[in-house]
N, C-alpha and C positions, 0 to 999 in steps of 0.2 A: 504494501499500499504507499502510496507518495503523497507527502504531506505538500499540497499544493498553495497554501495561504497561513501563515501563523502572526500572531500581533500580540501587541504589550499595552498595558496602560500605566503611564508611569503615575507617579505620586510624589507631590514636593512639597516639603515642609522646612523652615529654615529655623523657627523659635519653638521649642517645646513649651509643653501648658506652664510651664512655670516661667517662660520667659528666659530662658539658656539657649544660646545657639547652640543648632546640632551640627552646623555644617558651615565653611567659610561664605561670609554674607557677602552680596555683590558689592560691587562697589561704591553705589550711590546710596548704600545706609551707612558709609562714614560720615555723612553730615546727617543736622538733627531736623533739617526743614521740613522732608518730606513725610517723616514716620511723627514729627510733632502735629503736623496738620492732620493726620490720618488718626492720631489718638485726639486731639482737638474736636474734629468732626463727628467722631462717635461717640464721645461724653453727649457733645449735642443732640444726634441723633437719640441716645436712651434717654436724657433729661426729656425731649420733646416728647418721647413714645409712653414714658411714665406721667406727662401731663394730658396727655389725650386720653388715658386711660382712665384718670382721676375726672375728666370732663363728662366721659360715658358712664362712668357711675354715678355720675350727682346730675345725668340728664340734660347733660349741655350739648352731645354729641353724638353721633350715629353709632349704630355697631359699626367698630374699629378692627383692623388684624394689625396686632402687633409685630414688630420687624426685631423683638428681642432676642438676642442671639447671633441676629445676621448682617450685625454693624460695620464689619468688616468689609464685609462684600461689596455693599451701599458705598462705601465710602473712598474703597481704592477704584472701583466702576468711575462713579462720577468725577475723580482726579485724573483718571487716564484718558477717559471721552475725549475726543475734540470737538467744538463747537459746532462744529458740520455734521458731524455723527448723527445718528439717530438713535433713541431709544424708543423702545417698545415695550412697556412695562408691564407688569402683575400689581396683584392689589398690595404688597410688601415693599414697593421699592419710592415710600415717601423722602426717605432721607436723602437717596439717588436724585430723585425728581427735583429736590430742595438745590441739590449741588450742581445739577442741570440751568436752575435759573428759574423755578416757581416758588413764588413767596410764602412762606411759611402761614401767611393768610388767608391766601387761595387753597391751598393745603387742607385746611381746615376746615376751610368753605365745603369742599370735597367730602370729607367726611363727616360734615356737619348734612349731608343731604341737600346740598346746592350745588347742584351739574355744570353749573358755570364756575367751577372750582375745576373742573375736569378740561377747561376749554380755554386757559389763560395762554394770553398771546406772547409770555414769558415761555411757554413750551415750546415755540419756535415748530420746526416740523417732528419733537417728537409726541408720540401715539398718546392718547388718553390711557388710565388704567385700565387692565383687562381684568373682569372679575368671573367669566367663564373659563375655567380648565385647559389651559394649553392652547385654546386661538389664537393666542399674541405672535406663537410662532410661527404658524403660516403668513400671518402679517407682515412679521420680521421679512419672511422669504420673499415676500410680494414686495415690500420696499426694496432689500436688495438685491432684487432681479432690473428694477427701475434705474438703480442706480449702477450695473454693471452695463446696461443698457447704453447710459449716458455716458460711459467712461470714466467714472469721477473716482477718485479716491476718496474714498469713504468706507467707513462702518457702520454696520448696523448691531445693536448691540439688544439681544429681548432675554429676559429673565423668568424662570418658572421655580416651581418645588419639584420635589421628588415624585409627586404623585402626577405631575402632568407628563413626566417622562414615559405613564403608562398608555397614553389616548393618544388615539390615530392619527389625533393633528400634531401632535410631537413627532412622529415618526415619519410623516409624509412629508413635515418642514426638512427635515434632516436629509430625506433622500433628495428631494428636489435641488436643496441646497448643494449637495455634493454632485448630483448631475449636472449643474451649472455652475458650479464653483463660486457660488454666492458669497460677498464679502461680511459675512454675517456669524456673531458670537454671540453662541447658544452658552448660556449661562445657568447651572443647576446650582438652586439653592437647599442640597439635599440636608435638612433640617432633621431627618430619621421620622418624622410624621407627616401623615395624609389626612388631616384631620384626626381621628383617630383611629386609622390603617398605619401599623408600622412600619419600618422600610421593610423590615426581615420578612413580611407577608406582601409585601407592594412587587418586587422583582426578584427571583431567583437568580440571576445574574451576581455574582461578585460585586462589579461595578454597577455604576449606571452609567458611568463614560465608556462601557466598551459597546454600548448602543451607536455609539458613531461609528465601529466599525464595522456593522451591516450598510452604511450610507457612504462608506468609501472616504471619511474622514477624519481630519485630527480628533483626538480624544483624549482625555487626561482630567486624573486628578489631583486634587489638590486640596492642603487644609482649609477651612473656611477660616478659622479661627485667626488666620497666622499674617497678619497685611504684606509681609515680604514674600512669602510664597504666593500671593494673591497677587502681588504686584508683578511677579515675574511673568505669570502663567497669563496675565490678561493684556498686558504691554505687550508678549508676543504675540498673543491671538489676534488684537488689532493691528498689530502691524502686517500680520498675515492677510488679514482681510483689506486693510488698504491699500498693500498691495498688488492685489486681485491673482493672490494665491488659494483664495477660498475660505473655507470654515471653519469652523473649532466647536467643538463642544468641550467644557469644562465644568466637572462636576464638584463642586465646595462643598465641604463634609462641615457641617455645622451644627447647630440642633436648638430647635424652637425651644426658647426658655419660657415660654408665654403659652397660655390656651390660644388655639387655633385664631379666634377674634375671640371678643368679648361678649359671645354669645354661645360661647364654648366653655366647657369645664373640663380640663384636662385631666384632673384628680380621678376621675373616674373611669380612666383607662391607661393613665400613667403613673409609675410608680413615683413615691418620694426621692427612693433611692437613687433610681437613673438621676432624675432630674438634678438632683445635689452633685451627681456625679458629672454633670454637664456643664455644671455652675463652676466648676475646676478648671474647665477647658476652655472660658467663656474668651473673645478676644479682646476687651479693653483692659482688664488689668491683667494679660500677659504682656499686652504691650508694655502698660502702664510700668511695667518691674524692669522691661528690657532698658527704657527710657531713664530711670533712676537710676540702673548700674551703670550708665555712661553718662548720668549726671546732667542731662539732656531737659529733666523735669524735677521738680521741686514740688514739696508742700504749699511751699507761697504761689506760686505759678497754676497750683491745682485749685488752690482756693480763690483768686482772683479771676482764673476761667469759669468755675462754677457761679459765681456771682456774674460774672457776663452772659453768659450762657441764661441762667434766668430773668436776664433783663431782656435776652432776645427775644425769648421764649413770651414774657408777658407782653412785651410791642408786638408781636405779631396775633396773640389774643387779642388786644385790643382793637386791631385793626380788623380782624375778622367779626368780631363782637358787635364794631360799629359799622360793619355792611350792611344796607338795606336787604330786606328778602326781597326773593326774585318774585316777579310779577303771579298773579296767581292763576293769569291765563297759561303759565308755561305749562300747566299741566295739560292741557289741551294743545296749545299750536303747534306740536313737535309729534303729533301723530299722523298727519294724513297730508300730503301735497295740498289738496284741494280738501277742505274740511267738510263733512258730511253736513244737510243744515237740521239735523237733530243737535249735532256738539255746537253748531253756531248757536243754538238756542243754549244750551247750558255754560257756554262761556260766558254769553251776554250775563246771565244767573251767575254766573260764580263773579264777574267784574261787580256786579252791584251788590253782592252779596258782603265782600271784600271792603267794598267803601264804608266811611264812619256814618253810622247812622242805617246802614243796610239791612235788608229783611234777612235775617239768618236763619230763618224759619221756612224761608219760601221753599 
């Protein structure tokens, strides 16, 4: 019997769970600027996440999907993507969207139930949030097709969870990206849980990255809690895409430290011991330890940044709360190209009832 094809999936990690180098570090880590920026942005993302959950618990925000545990993936992608690259996000990419230019107020607007926050001019050519699972992968392949036809040196980035890799949409997107050699990076945030379905029964393959093999594209696995490993992997994948060399699938191993959303209760299907162990691997403390040992970060800087972060978040919250509510007729205006007569009557009734002194019992 002849072997006609063999493949390997590489795994990259530079910092241990305790922030110690495991191998020689890339040259760019010899200066603090990038790593300190990653740390500061991760702290901002986590504090904002905590604030939004508090707002939701007090009835000031809608159902929310926390990014707790995925901060490293978000900030490295946000830092390395160029302005003319295109982001096709899913519902856990709020920090990444803000690093791409979305205001904190508009991000809160979306999660507060106002779709205008999902169509901010600041998003440029980036796509709005995708809530259906894995559909964004096909959208990304479509955008990448247009970029390739135009001969542009740009990359498309789309992000999904581990559960999305079981969907036909995801696999079809990988296939067409490979066949057409599209400039797209598929980032899989393998946070170990697809709502209540654990990774162990999501897919029998030892890695999700090897799904790239069937599509004939680059696939690799990286420690999603290690900003250095993420930087190296993402930078190479983006360069590969912009140079017209085709797509890459990156499986970033992280852990969802939160409930799936604020409508979920993870204690019903996940053990406290597993969660406690995952907190030992989380990205912020790991990088903070490394920065301290390099003498690039200290308690005074931490205190000052925490205070500044609180001010940034409060300003964004104030801006959000001061925004006027959307017109009530928006409930109807975007359903049909031509509004049916019955809805025209309802529309007028909504407008009248929303006015001061309107007949709210009509």
